[in-house]
N, C-alpha and C positions, 0 to 999 in steps of 0.2 A: 398556630395551635399545634400541640403535639399529636402525632398520629397514634391511633389505638390499634397496634398491630396484633394484639391478642384477640381482637374481635373481627378479624378479616372474614369476609364472606367467601363462600365456596364458589365454584364456577357457576356461571349464569344458569339459572334454573336448577342448580344442584343443591345439595344439602350444605348448610353452613356448619362450621366447627362448633361443637357444644362447649360451653364453659365448663371448667372443672366442678366436681361436686362441691356443694357448700357455698357456691357463689364466688369462689376464688377466681380471680382473673376478671371479674366484673369491675370495671373502673368507674369512678365517679364521672358524671357528665361534665364536660368542659364549660366554663363560663359562668353559669347563673349563680346567684347568691343563694344561700340556704334560707333566707328569711322569706316567709310566705307573702305573696302579693295577691291582689285581687285578680281573678281570671280575666283574660282578654275577651271582649265581646265580639270583636270582628277583626278582619285582616287589616294591615296597615293601609293608609290612604294611597291611592295610585299617584304616581309621579315621583315624589321624594322617597329616597331610601329603598328603591326597588332595584333588582338586578335585571340586566338585559341579556345576560349569557349564563351558562351553567356556572354557579358560584363556586369559588374556591374557599378553603377554610377561613380566610380572612373576611369573607363576605357573609358567612353563616349568621343567621339570627341566633344570638347566643343562648336564648332560653326557649327555643322552639324546635320541635322534632316532628318528623312524620313517623307514625307508628305503623309497623307492618305485621308483627306477630308477637305472641307471648310464648315463653318457654318455661318449663319447670326443669331445672338442672337435675340430671340423674342423681339419685340418692339424697335429694333435698326436697321432700314433699312439703308443700306449703310455701316454698320459695318461688317467686315469679321474677322472670327476667323479661324485659321488653327488648324487642328487636326493632331498632330505629335507624333512621338516616337523618343527618343534619342537612340544612339547606337554607334558602332565603326566599322571600317573596319576590316574584317577578312583577314587572309593570303590568297594570291592567290593560286588557285589549278591549276595543270597542264592543260593547254589548256583552262582555264577559268579565267575570271577576278575576282578581289577581291569583294566579296559581302559585303554589308553594313548590319551588324547584329544588330537588335534592341532588346531591352529588357525593362522591366518595363511597366508602364501603359501609355496609351495615355494621352497626355497633350494638353491643348488648349492655343494658343498664339495669341494675337491680331495682326492683320496686318494693318499697316497704310494705309489710303485711297490713299495716294500718294506714296506708296512704289515703289522703283525701283526694277524691277524683270527682270532677264534674264532667258531664257529657251532655250532648245535645243530639239532634238528628244527624246522621242516621242511626246512631247508637240507641237513642231513645225513639221508640216508634210513635209515642204519643206526644205531640207538641214539639216545638223547636227550641224552647228556652232551655238553658243549662239547668241540670238537676244533679244532685249528688248520686253517685252509684258506688257499689262496693268493688273491691278488687276482683272478686269472683264474677260479678256481672260483666266487668271489662274483659276478663279472661274468656268467659262464655261467648261474648259477642265477637271477640277477635278469632276465636276457634271457628265460628260460623262464617266469618268474613275476613279471611287472611289476606294480607297484602293490600289492605284498603288504603294505606297511606294517609289516614286522617291526621291532621295537624293538632298538636297539643303544646301548651306551654308547660314548663316543669320547673320545680324547685327541689333541690337536694338538701338532705339533712347532714349533720356532722359525720355520719357513717358513710356518706357518698351515695346512698340509695335515694331514689326519687320518693319524696314524701308528699308532694303535691303535683297533680296532673290535671290540667284543665283543657278541655277540647276548645279549639278556636272555632267558634260558630260562624259559618258563612251562610247567610240566608239565601 
């Protein structure tokens, strides 16, 4: 997969480069199709299809990301950019669920203002089942819980922005 050098993260613990105003430089996410699919209800089954080491780009789950932060590019009020990392599901450990292992640099992906988003716990404090939320509800939760690394599936539209974002619910 091609590397997104325009979205390189800054030094560890430091600030990351901001995308230019107007969302320029925010590239479409690699891999997934633009047609909406039903949200995933749980992580992949243990055993088959899991990684046993830090995944490289060829092992990334093409439609899943770990969400770390949201940003509003300077001079672009109302525009939301997601700061994410790609990765893959590791094999389950005894008594523990399968972790989503990220690698590579943080990348920025534009989020459509009218994106369809479903979330579950811990984003939703009442109940564990997935429910629709607004872009602003997601932004508010991420501001209060930065670097959470929650895993979402996503679909892009013709404009390259994320139009569907569904949290992978792990009970």
